C-alpha positions in Angstrom: 14.3 -23.4 7.9 14.9 -21.3 4.8 18.5 -20.1 4.4 19.1 -16.5 5.6 20.9 -14.0 3.5 22.3 -10.7 4.5 20.9 -7.5 3.1 24.3 -6.6 1.7 24.5 -9.9 -0.1 20.9 -9.6 -1.4 21.6 -6.0 -2.5 24.7 -7.1 -4.4 22.8 -10.0 -6.0 19.9 -7.8 -7.1 22.2 -5.1 -8.5 24.2 -7.6 -10.5 21.0 -9.3 -11.8 19.5 -5.9 -12.7 22.7 -5.0 -14.5 22.8 -8.3 -16.4 19.2 -8.0 -17.4 19.8 -4.4 -18.6 22.9 -5.5 -20.5 21.0 -8.3 -22.3 18.0 -6.0 -23.0 20.4 -3.3 -24.4 22.2 -5.9 -26.5 18.9 -7.2 -28.0 17.7 -3.6 -28.6 20.9 -2.4 -30.3 21.2 -5.6 -32.3 17.7 -5.4 -33.6 18.1 -1.7 -34.5 21.3 -2.5 -36.4 19.7 -5.4 -38.2 16.7 -3.3 -39.2 19.0 -0.4 -40.3 20.8 -2.9 -42.6 17.6 -4.3 -43.9 16.3 -0.8 -44.8 19.6 0.2 -46.4 19.6 -3.0 -48.6 16.0 -2.1 -49.7 17.2 1.4 -50.4 20.1 0.3 -52.5 17.9 -2.1 -54.3 15.5 0.7 -55.2 18.3 2.9 -56.5 19.6 0.0 -58.7 16.0 -0.7 -59.8 15.7 2.6 -61.6 18.4 1.6 -64.1 16.7 -1.7 -64.7 13.4 0.1 -65.4 15.1 2.4 -67.9 16.7 -0.6 -69.6 20.2 0.4 -68.9 21.0 -2.6 -66.7 19.7 -5.9 -65.4 17.5 -5.9 -62.2 19.5 -6.1 -59.0 19.7 -9.3 -57.0 16.4 -10.1 -55.2 14.2 -8.2 -57.7 12.4 -9.6 -60.7 10.7 -7.6 -63.5 7.8 -9.1 -65.5 5.4 -7.4 -68.0 1.7 -7.4 -67.3 -0.8 -9.3 -69.4 -3.0 -7.5 -71.9 -6.0 -7.5 -69.6 -3.9 -6.4 -66.6 -2.4 -3.6 -68.7 -5.8 -2.3 -69.7 -6.8 -2.2 -66.0 -3.6 -0.5 -65.0 -4.0 2.1 -67.8 -7.5 2.9 -66.5 -6.2 3.2 -62.9 -8.2 0.2 -61.7 -5.3 -1.2 -59.7 -7.6 -2.7 -57.0 -8.9 -5.2 -59.6 -5.4 -6.5 -59.9 -5.4 -7.7 -56.3 -6.1 -11.4 -55.6 -10.0 -11.8 -55.4 -11.3 -11.8 -51.9 -8.5 -9.7 -50.4 -8.8 -6.0 -49.6 -6.9 -3.6 -51.8 -5.2 -0.5 -50.5 -3.7 1.6 -53.3 -0.8 4.0 -52.9 0.2 6.0 -56.0 3.6 7.6 -56.2 4.8 9.9 -59.0 8.5 10.6 -59.2 9.7 13.5 -61.4 13.2 14.1 -62.4 14.9 17.0 -60.7 16.3 20.1 -62.3 19.8 19.6 -63.8 19.4 15.9 -64.3 20.1 14.4 -67.7 16.6 12.8 -67.8 14.9 16.1 -66.9 11.2 16.0 -67.6 10.8 12.2 -67.3 8.2 10.7 -65.0 8.1 7.5 -63.0 4.7 6.3 -61.9 4.5 3.7 -59.2 1.3 1.9 -57.9 1.6 -0.1 -54.6 -1.1 -2.6 -54.0 -1.3 -3.9 -50.5 -3.9 -6.0 -48.6 -3.0 -4.6 -45.2 -2.2 -0.9 -45.3 -1.8 2.3 -47.3 1.7 3.7 -47.2 2.2 7.3 -46.1 4.3 8.7 -48.9 4.0 12.1 -47.4 6.7 11.1 -44.9 9.2 10.5 -47.8 12.1 13.0 -47.9 11.5 15.8 -50.5 13.8 18.1 -52.2 15.0 19.2 -55.7 18.5 18.0 -54.9 17.5 14.4 -54.8 17.7 12.3 -57.9 15.0 9.9 -59.2 17.0 6.8 -58.2 17.3 8.2 -54.7 13.6 8.9 -54.5 12.8 5.4 -55.8 15.2 4.0 -53.1 13.3 6.0 -50.5 10.0 4.3 -51.7 11.4 0.8 -51.5 12.9 1.6 -48.1 9.4 2.6 -46.9 8.1 -0.7 -48.2 10.7 -2.5 -46.2 9.7 -0.7 -43.0 6.4 -2.7 -42.8 5.5 -6.3 -43.3 2.8 -6.3 -46.0 4.3 -8.1 -49.1 2.9 -5.5 -51.6 2.4 -5.7 -55.3 4.5 -3.1 -57.0 3.7 -1.8 -60.5 6.0 0.7 -62.3 5.9 2.7 -65.6 8.4 5.1 -67.1 6.7 8.0 -68.8 4.0 6.6 -71.1 5.6 3.2 -71.5 4.3 -0.2 -70.5 3.5 -1.2 -66.9 5.9 -3.6 -65.3 5.3 -5.8 -62.3 8.2 -5.5 -59.8 8.7 -8.5 -57.4 11.1 -7.4 -54.7 9.8 -9.5 -51.8 13.3 -10.9 -51.3 14.4 -7.3 -50.3 11.4 -5.7 -48.7 9.0 -8.5 -48.1 8.0 -10.1 -44.8 10.4 -13.0 -45.3 13.3 -10.7 -45.7 12.7 -8.9 -42.4 15.2 -9.6 -39.6 14.1 -10.9 -36.2 12.9 -8.0 -34.1 13.9 -8.4 -30.5 13.1 -4.9 -29.3 9.8 -5.8 -27.8 11.2 -8.8 -25.9 14.0 -6.5 -24.8 11.5 -4.0 -23.3 9.6 -6.9 -21.7 12.8 -8.3 -20.2 13.7 -4.9 -18.8 10.2 -4.4 -17.3 10.3 -8.0 -15.9 13.7 -7.4 -14.3 12.6 -4.1 -12.8 9.3 -5.7 -11.6 11.1 -8.7 -10.0 13.6 -6.3 -8.4 10.9 -4.0 -7.0 8.9 -7.0 -5.7 11.9 -8.4 -3.9 12.6 -5.0 -2.4 9.0 -4.6 -1.4 8.8 -8.1 0.1 12.0 -7.6 2.1 10.7 -4.3 3.4 7.3 -5.9 4.2 9.0 -8.4 6.5 10.3 -5.5 8.6 6.9 -3.8 8.4 5.1 -7.0 9.5 7.4 -7.5 12.5 7.1 -3.8 13.5 3.3 -4.1 13.2 3.2 -7.3 15.3 5.6 -5.7 17.9 3.5 -2.5 18.0 0.3 -4.3 18.7 1.8 -6.7 21.2 0.5 -5.1 24.3 -2.9 -4.4 22.7 -3.5 -7.8 21.2 -1.7 -10.0 23.8 1.3 -10.8 21.6 3.2 -14.1 21.9 6.1 -14.7 24.2 8.6 -14.7 21.3 8.6 -13.9 17.6 9.7 -15.5 14.4 10.4 -13.6 11.2 11.3 -14.8 7.7 13.6 -12.4 6.0 17.2 -11.3 5.8 19.8 -12.0 8.5 19.7 -8.5 9.9 15.9 -9.0 10.7 16.5 -12.3 12.3 19.2 -10.8 14.6 16.7 -8.0 15.5 14.0 -10.5 16.3 16.4 -12.5 18.5 17.4 -9.3 20.3 13.8 -8.4 20.9 12.9 -11.9 22.1 15.8 -11.7 24.6 14.7 -8.3 25.8 11.0 -9.5 26.2 12.2 -12.6 28.1 14.3 -10.5 30.4 11.4 -8.1 30.9 8.9 -10.9 31.7 11.4 -12.4 34.1 11.8 -9.1 35.9 8.1 -8.5 36.1 7.5 -12.0 37.3 10.1 -11.7 40.0 8.5 -8.4 41.1 5.1 -10.0 41.2 6.4 -13.0 43.1 8.2 -10.8 45.6 5.1 -8.6 46.1 2.9 -11.7 46.4 5.2 -13.2 48.9 5.3 -9.9 50.9 1.5 -9.7 50.8 1.2 -13.3 51.9 3.9 -13.0 54.6 2.2 -9.8 55.9 -1.1 -11.5 56.2 -0.2 -13.4 59.4 1.4 -10.5 61.2 -1.4 -8.2 60.1 -4.0 -10.7 61.5 -2.1 -10.8 64.8 -1.9 -7.1 64.9 -5.6 -6.8 64.4 -6.2 -9.3 67.2 -3.9 -7.5 69.6 -5.3 -4.1 68.5 -8.8 -5.4 69.4 -7.6 -5.9 73.0 -6.5 -2.2 73.4 -9.0 -0.5 75.7 -8.3 3.0 74.3 -10.9 3.3 71.4 -9.1 6.2 69.7 -5.7 4.5 69.7 -7.3 1.2 68.5 -9.0 2.9 65.5 -5.7 4.6 64.5 -3.8 1.3 64.6 -6.5 -0.5 62.6 -6.4 2.3 60.0 -2.7 2.0 59.7 -3.0 -1.7 59.3 -5.6 -1.3 56.6 -3.5 1.3 54.7 -0.4 -1.0 54.9 -2.2 -4.0 53.5 -4.1 -1.9 50.9 -0.9 -0.4 49.7 0.6 -3.8 49.1 -2.5 -5.0 47.3 -2.5 -1.8 45.1 1.1 -2.3 44.1 0.4 -6.0 43.4 -2.6 -5.0 41.2 -0.4 -2.5 39.2 2.3 -5.2 38.7 -0.3 -7.7 37.4 -1.6 -5.1 35.0 2.0 -4.6 33.7 2.3 -8.4 33.2 -0.6 -8.1 30.8 -1.8 -11.7 31.3 -5.4 -11.3 30.4 -6.2 -12.3 26.8 -8.3 -9.8 24.7 -11.6 -10.8 23.4 -14.5 -9.1 21.7 -16.9 -7.4 24.1 -19.7 -4.9 24.1 -18.4 -1.6 25.5 -22.0 -0.4 25.9 -23.0 -3.4 28.0 -19.8 -3.1 30.1 -20.4 0.6 30.9 -24.1 0.0 31.6 -23.4 -2.8 34.0 -20.7 -0.9 35.8 -22.9 2.3 36.1 -25.8 0.2 37.4 -23.6 -1.3 40.1 -22.7 2.2 41.3 -26.3 3.3 41.2 -27.3 0.3 43.3 -24.9 1.5 45.9 -26.5 5.0 45.8 -23.6 6.7 44.1 -24.5 9.6 41.7 -23.2 8.0 38.5 -25.0 8.2 35.2 -24.5 7.0 31.6 -25.3 9.6 29.0 -26.3 8.2 25.6 -25.6 10.3 22.6 -28.4 11.3 20.3 -29.1 9.0 17.3 -27.0 9.7 14.3 -28.5 11.1 11.1 -27.6 8.8 8.3 -27.7 10.4 4.8 -29.2 8.1 2.1 -28.4 8.1 -1.5 -30.5 9.6 -4.3 -32.7 7.5 -6.6 -34.6 8.0 -9.8 -37.8 8.5 -7.7 -36.4 11.2 -5.4 -34.9 14.5 -6.3 -32.9 14.7 -3.1 -31.3 12.3 -0.8 -33.3 10.9 2.1 -32.3 10.8 5.8 -32.8 8.2 8.5 -31.9 7.9 12.2 -29.5 5.4 13.4 -30.6 2.9 16.2 -30.5 4.4 19.6 -29.4 1.1 21.3 -26.3 0.5 19.3 -23.9 -1.9 20.7 -20.3 -0.8 20.4 -18.0 -3.8 20.0 -14.3 -3.8 20.6 -11.4 -6.2 21.1 -10.5 -5.6 24.7 -9.6 -7.0 28.1 -12.9 -6.7 30.0 -11.4 -7.1 33.6 -8.6 -4.6 33.0 -11.0 -2.2 31.2 -13.6 -2.4 34.0 -10.9 -1.8 36.6 -9.7 1.3 34.7 -13.3 2.7 34.4 -13.9 2.0 38.1 -10.8 4.0 38.9 -11.9 7.0 36.8 -15.4 6.9 38.3 -14.0 6.6 41.8 -11.7 9.7 41.2 -14.7 11.6 39.8 -16.7 10.8 42.9 -13.8 11.6 45.3 -12.9 15.0 43.8 -16.4 16.0 42.5 -20.0 15.5 43.4 -21.0 13.1 40.7 -19.7 11.2 37.7 -21.1 11.3 34.1 -20.0 8.6 31.7 -20.2 8.9 27.9 -19.3 6.6 25.0 -18.3 7.8 21.6 -17.5 5.3 18.9 -15.7 5.6 15.6 -14.7 3.1 12.9 -11.3 2.3 14.5 -11.5 3.6 18.0 -13.8 4.3 20.9 -13.6 7.1 23.5 -15.0 6.7 27.0 -15.4 10.0 28.8 -15.9 10.4 32.6 -16.7 13.9 33.8 -17.0 15.0 37.4 -18.8 18.0 38.8 -17.2 20.6 40.9 -13.6 19.4 40.8 -11.1 22.0 41.8 -8.2 20.4 39.9 -6.9 21.8 36.6 -5.8 19.7 33.7 -2.1 20.3 34.6 -2.8 19.2 38.2 -4.5 15.9 37.2 -1.8 15.1 34.6 0.8 15.4 37.3 -0.9 12.5 39.1 -0.3 10.0 36.3 3.0 9.0 37.8 3.0 6.2 40.4 2.2 7.3 44.0 1.4 10.9 43.0 -1.6 12.3 44.9 -3.5 15.5 45.0 -3.3 18.2 47.7 -6.3 16.7 49.5 -4.6 13.4 50.0 -5.1 13.5 53.8 -8.9 13.6 53.4 -9.3 11.1 50.5 -8.4 7.4 50.5 -6.0 6.1 48.0 -2.4 5.3 47.2 -1.7 7.3 44.0 -1.8 4.3 41.7 -5.4 4.6 40.2 -4.6 6.9 37.3 -1.3 5.0 36.7 -3.3 1.8 36.3 -5.7 3.5 33.9 -2.9 4.9 31.8 -1.3 1.4 31.6 -4.7 -0.2 30.6 -5.1 2.5 27.9 -1.6 1.7 26.5 -2.5 -2.0 26.5 -5.5 -1.2 24.3 -3.5 0.9 21.9 -4.9 4.1 23.2 -4.1 7.0 25.6 -5.5 8.6 28.7 -6.0 12.4 28.5 -7.8 15.1 30.4 -9.7 18.3 29.4 -11.9 20.9 31.0 -15.6 20.0 30.7 -18.7 22.0 31.1 -19.3 21.0 34.7 -15.8 19.9 35.8 -12.8 17.9 34.8 -13.2 15.4 32.0 -11.1 12.2 31.6 -10.9 10.7 28.1 -10.0 7.0 27.8 -9.3 6.3 24.1 -8.9 2.7 23.0 -8.6 0.9 19.7 -11.6 -1.2 18.6 -9.8 -3.7 16.3 
């Protein structure tokens, strides 16, 4: 058996794990940001110091080398054919930058031309900061900082005014090898992974409660097991144990009730038989018939109560049956006995077809008239419930009409009488056990028929309801098909 954890312990563990994952992700993100900021600042500082090296006032800064172009390369550069300076076979993206000295500078009027040759991208120099208050070294630093933002290892050519072109090799500052490790994407992935794991664990834990609730909800309809097992937190296991204990006590109580009623029915069999024999010896015919009627009512009442208790025990296993065949067979049995019972079939359904390239409008077809409505049900219990509804329709009305309406997930069996004087409120008051109508003296029964029907409907995940029909009172037995 897997170890059981309490929800409080799981919640604490998940919270700490999420906090730790968030802390690591934040540390990776902040550390990468700081490293990249330092990398770009070093490239900016190198570009500022590079200007003095280009003017000849100082040596190139560390990580930057200056070398003159050959005669052929100089000719190409002077013509602006910078793409031909790229390694043959590689694409060439040229980015030209012209930096003018600002007003008030000592070198006012000087011009720095820069050509950036890259095999991967063209730099957006329009994003560089502009302004008259920025010096030429600062503007050059902004360019080298832009180069350090992307991994491209560009070739950088520079020329002061009309001087000679110089190749600038600063890959040690702004090249791909100088870039720090970027852990921001793994940090985002770690955060998403932690959130995903946390949400999946919460969903799985919630699903264990949902699965148990679904199994418990369909227990009466699907013939659930005598006890349940559930994998999940300790609170769920305690709930399952409590439910199992309750179900066991309920079964024991119903079994004792059935045993007592069976024993009473059996024990009354012998006295009832003796009473029938002794009643047959009574010469007074009227008195003899009254005594025999009382004996029949007494034994019939015991059998009705026993039938109701057996329905509560829910011992019949559900199986897939044809509701259409069940209703047809039951109605034919009544018709063989001469009872006015009929089964009304609904008109065939019109099925809309899809459009095609050969038809401008969708076609229509009729569904089969003899459709078999299948359902997962208890045939004996369902037949007993339908028999009770038909018997009531015949008792309180002149005839019974049965209809079947099927949907994707449920089926509705309707039994309508003709000429019943009961209202919907009157008939709903008879759903309680041993409740009978005002004509109880003239109609046989013990007031358990509708109670049994309502119990069978609950066992099939449905409900018994009543409504006023066109000819009389209509009983609607709704059950689940799945």
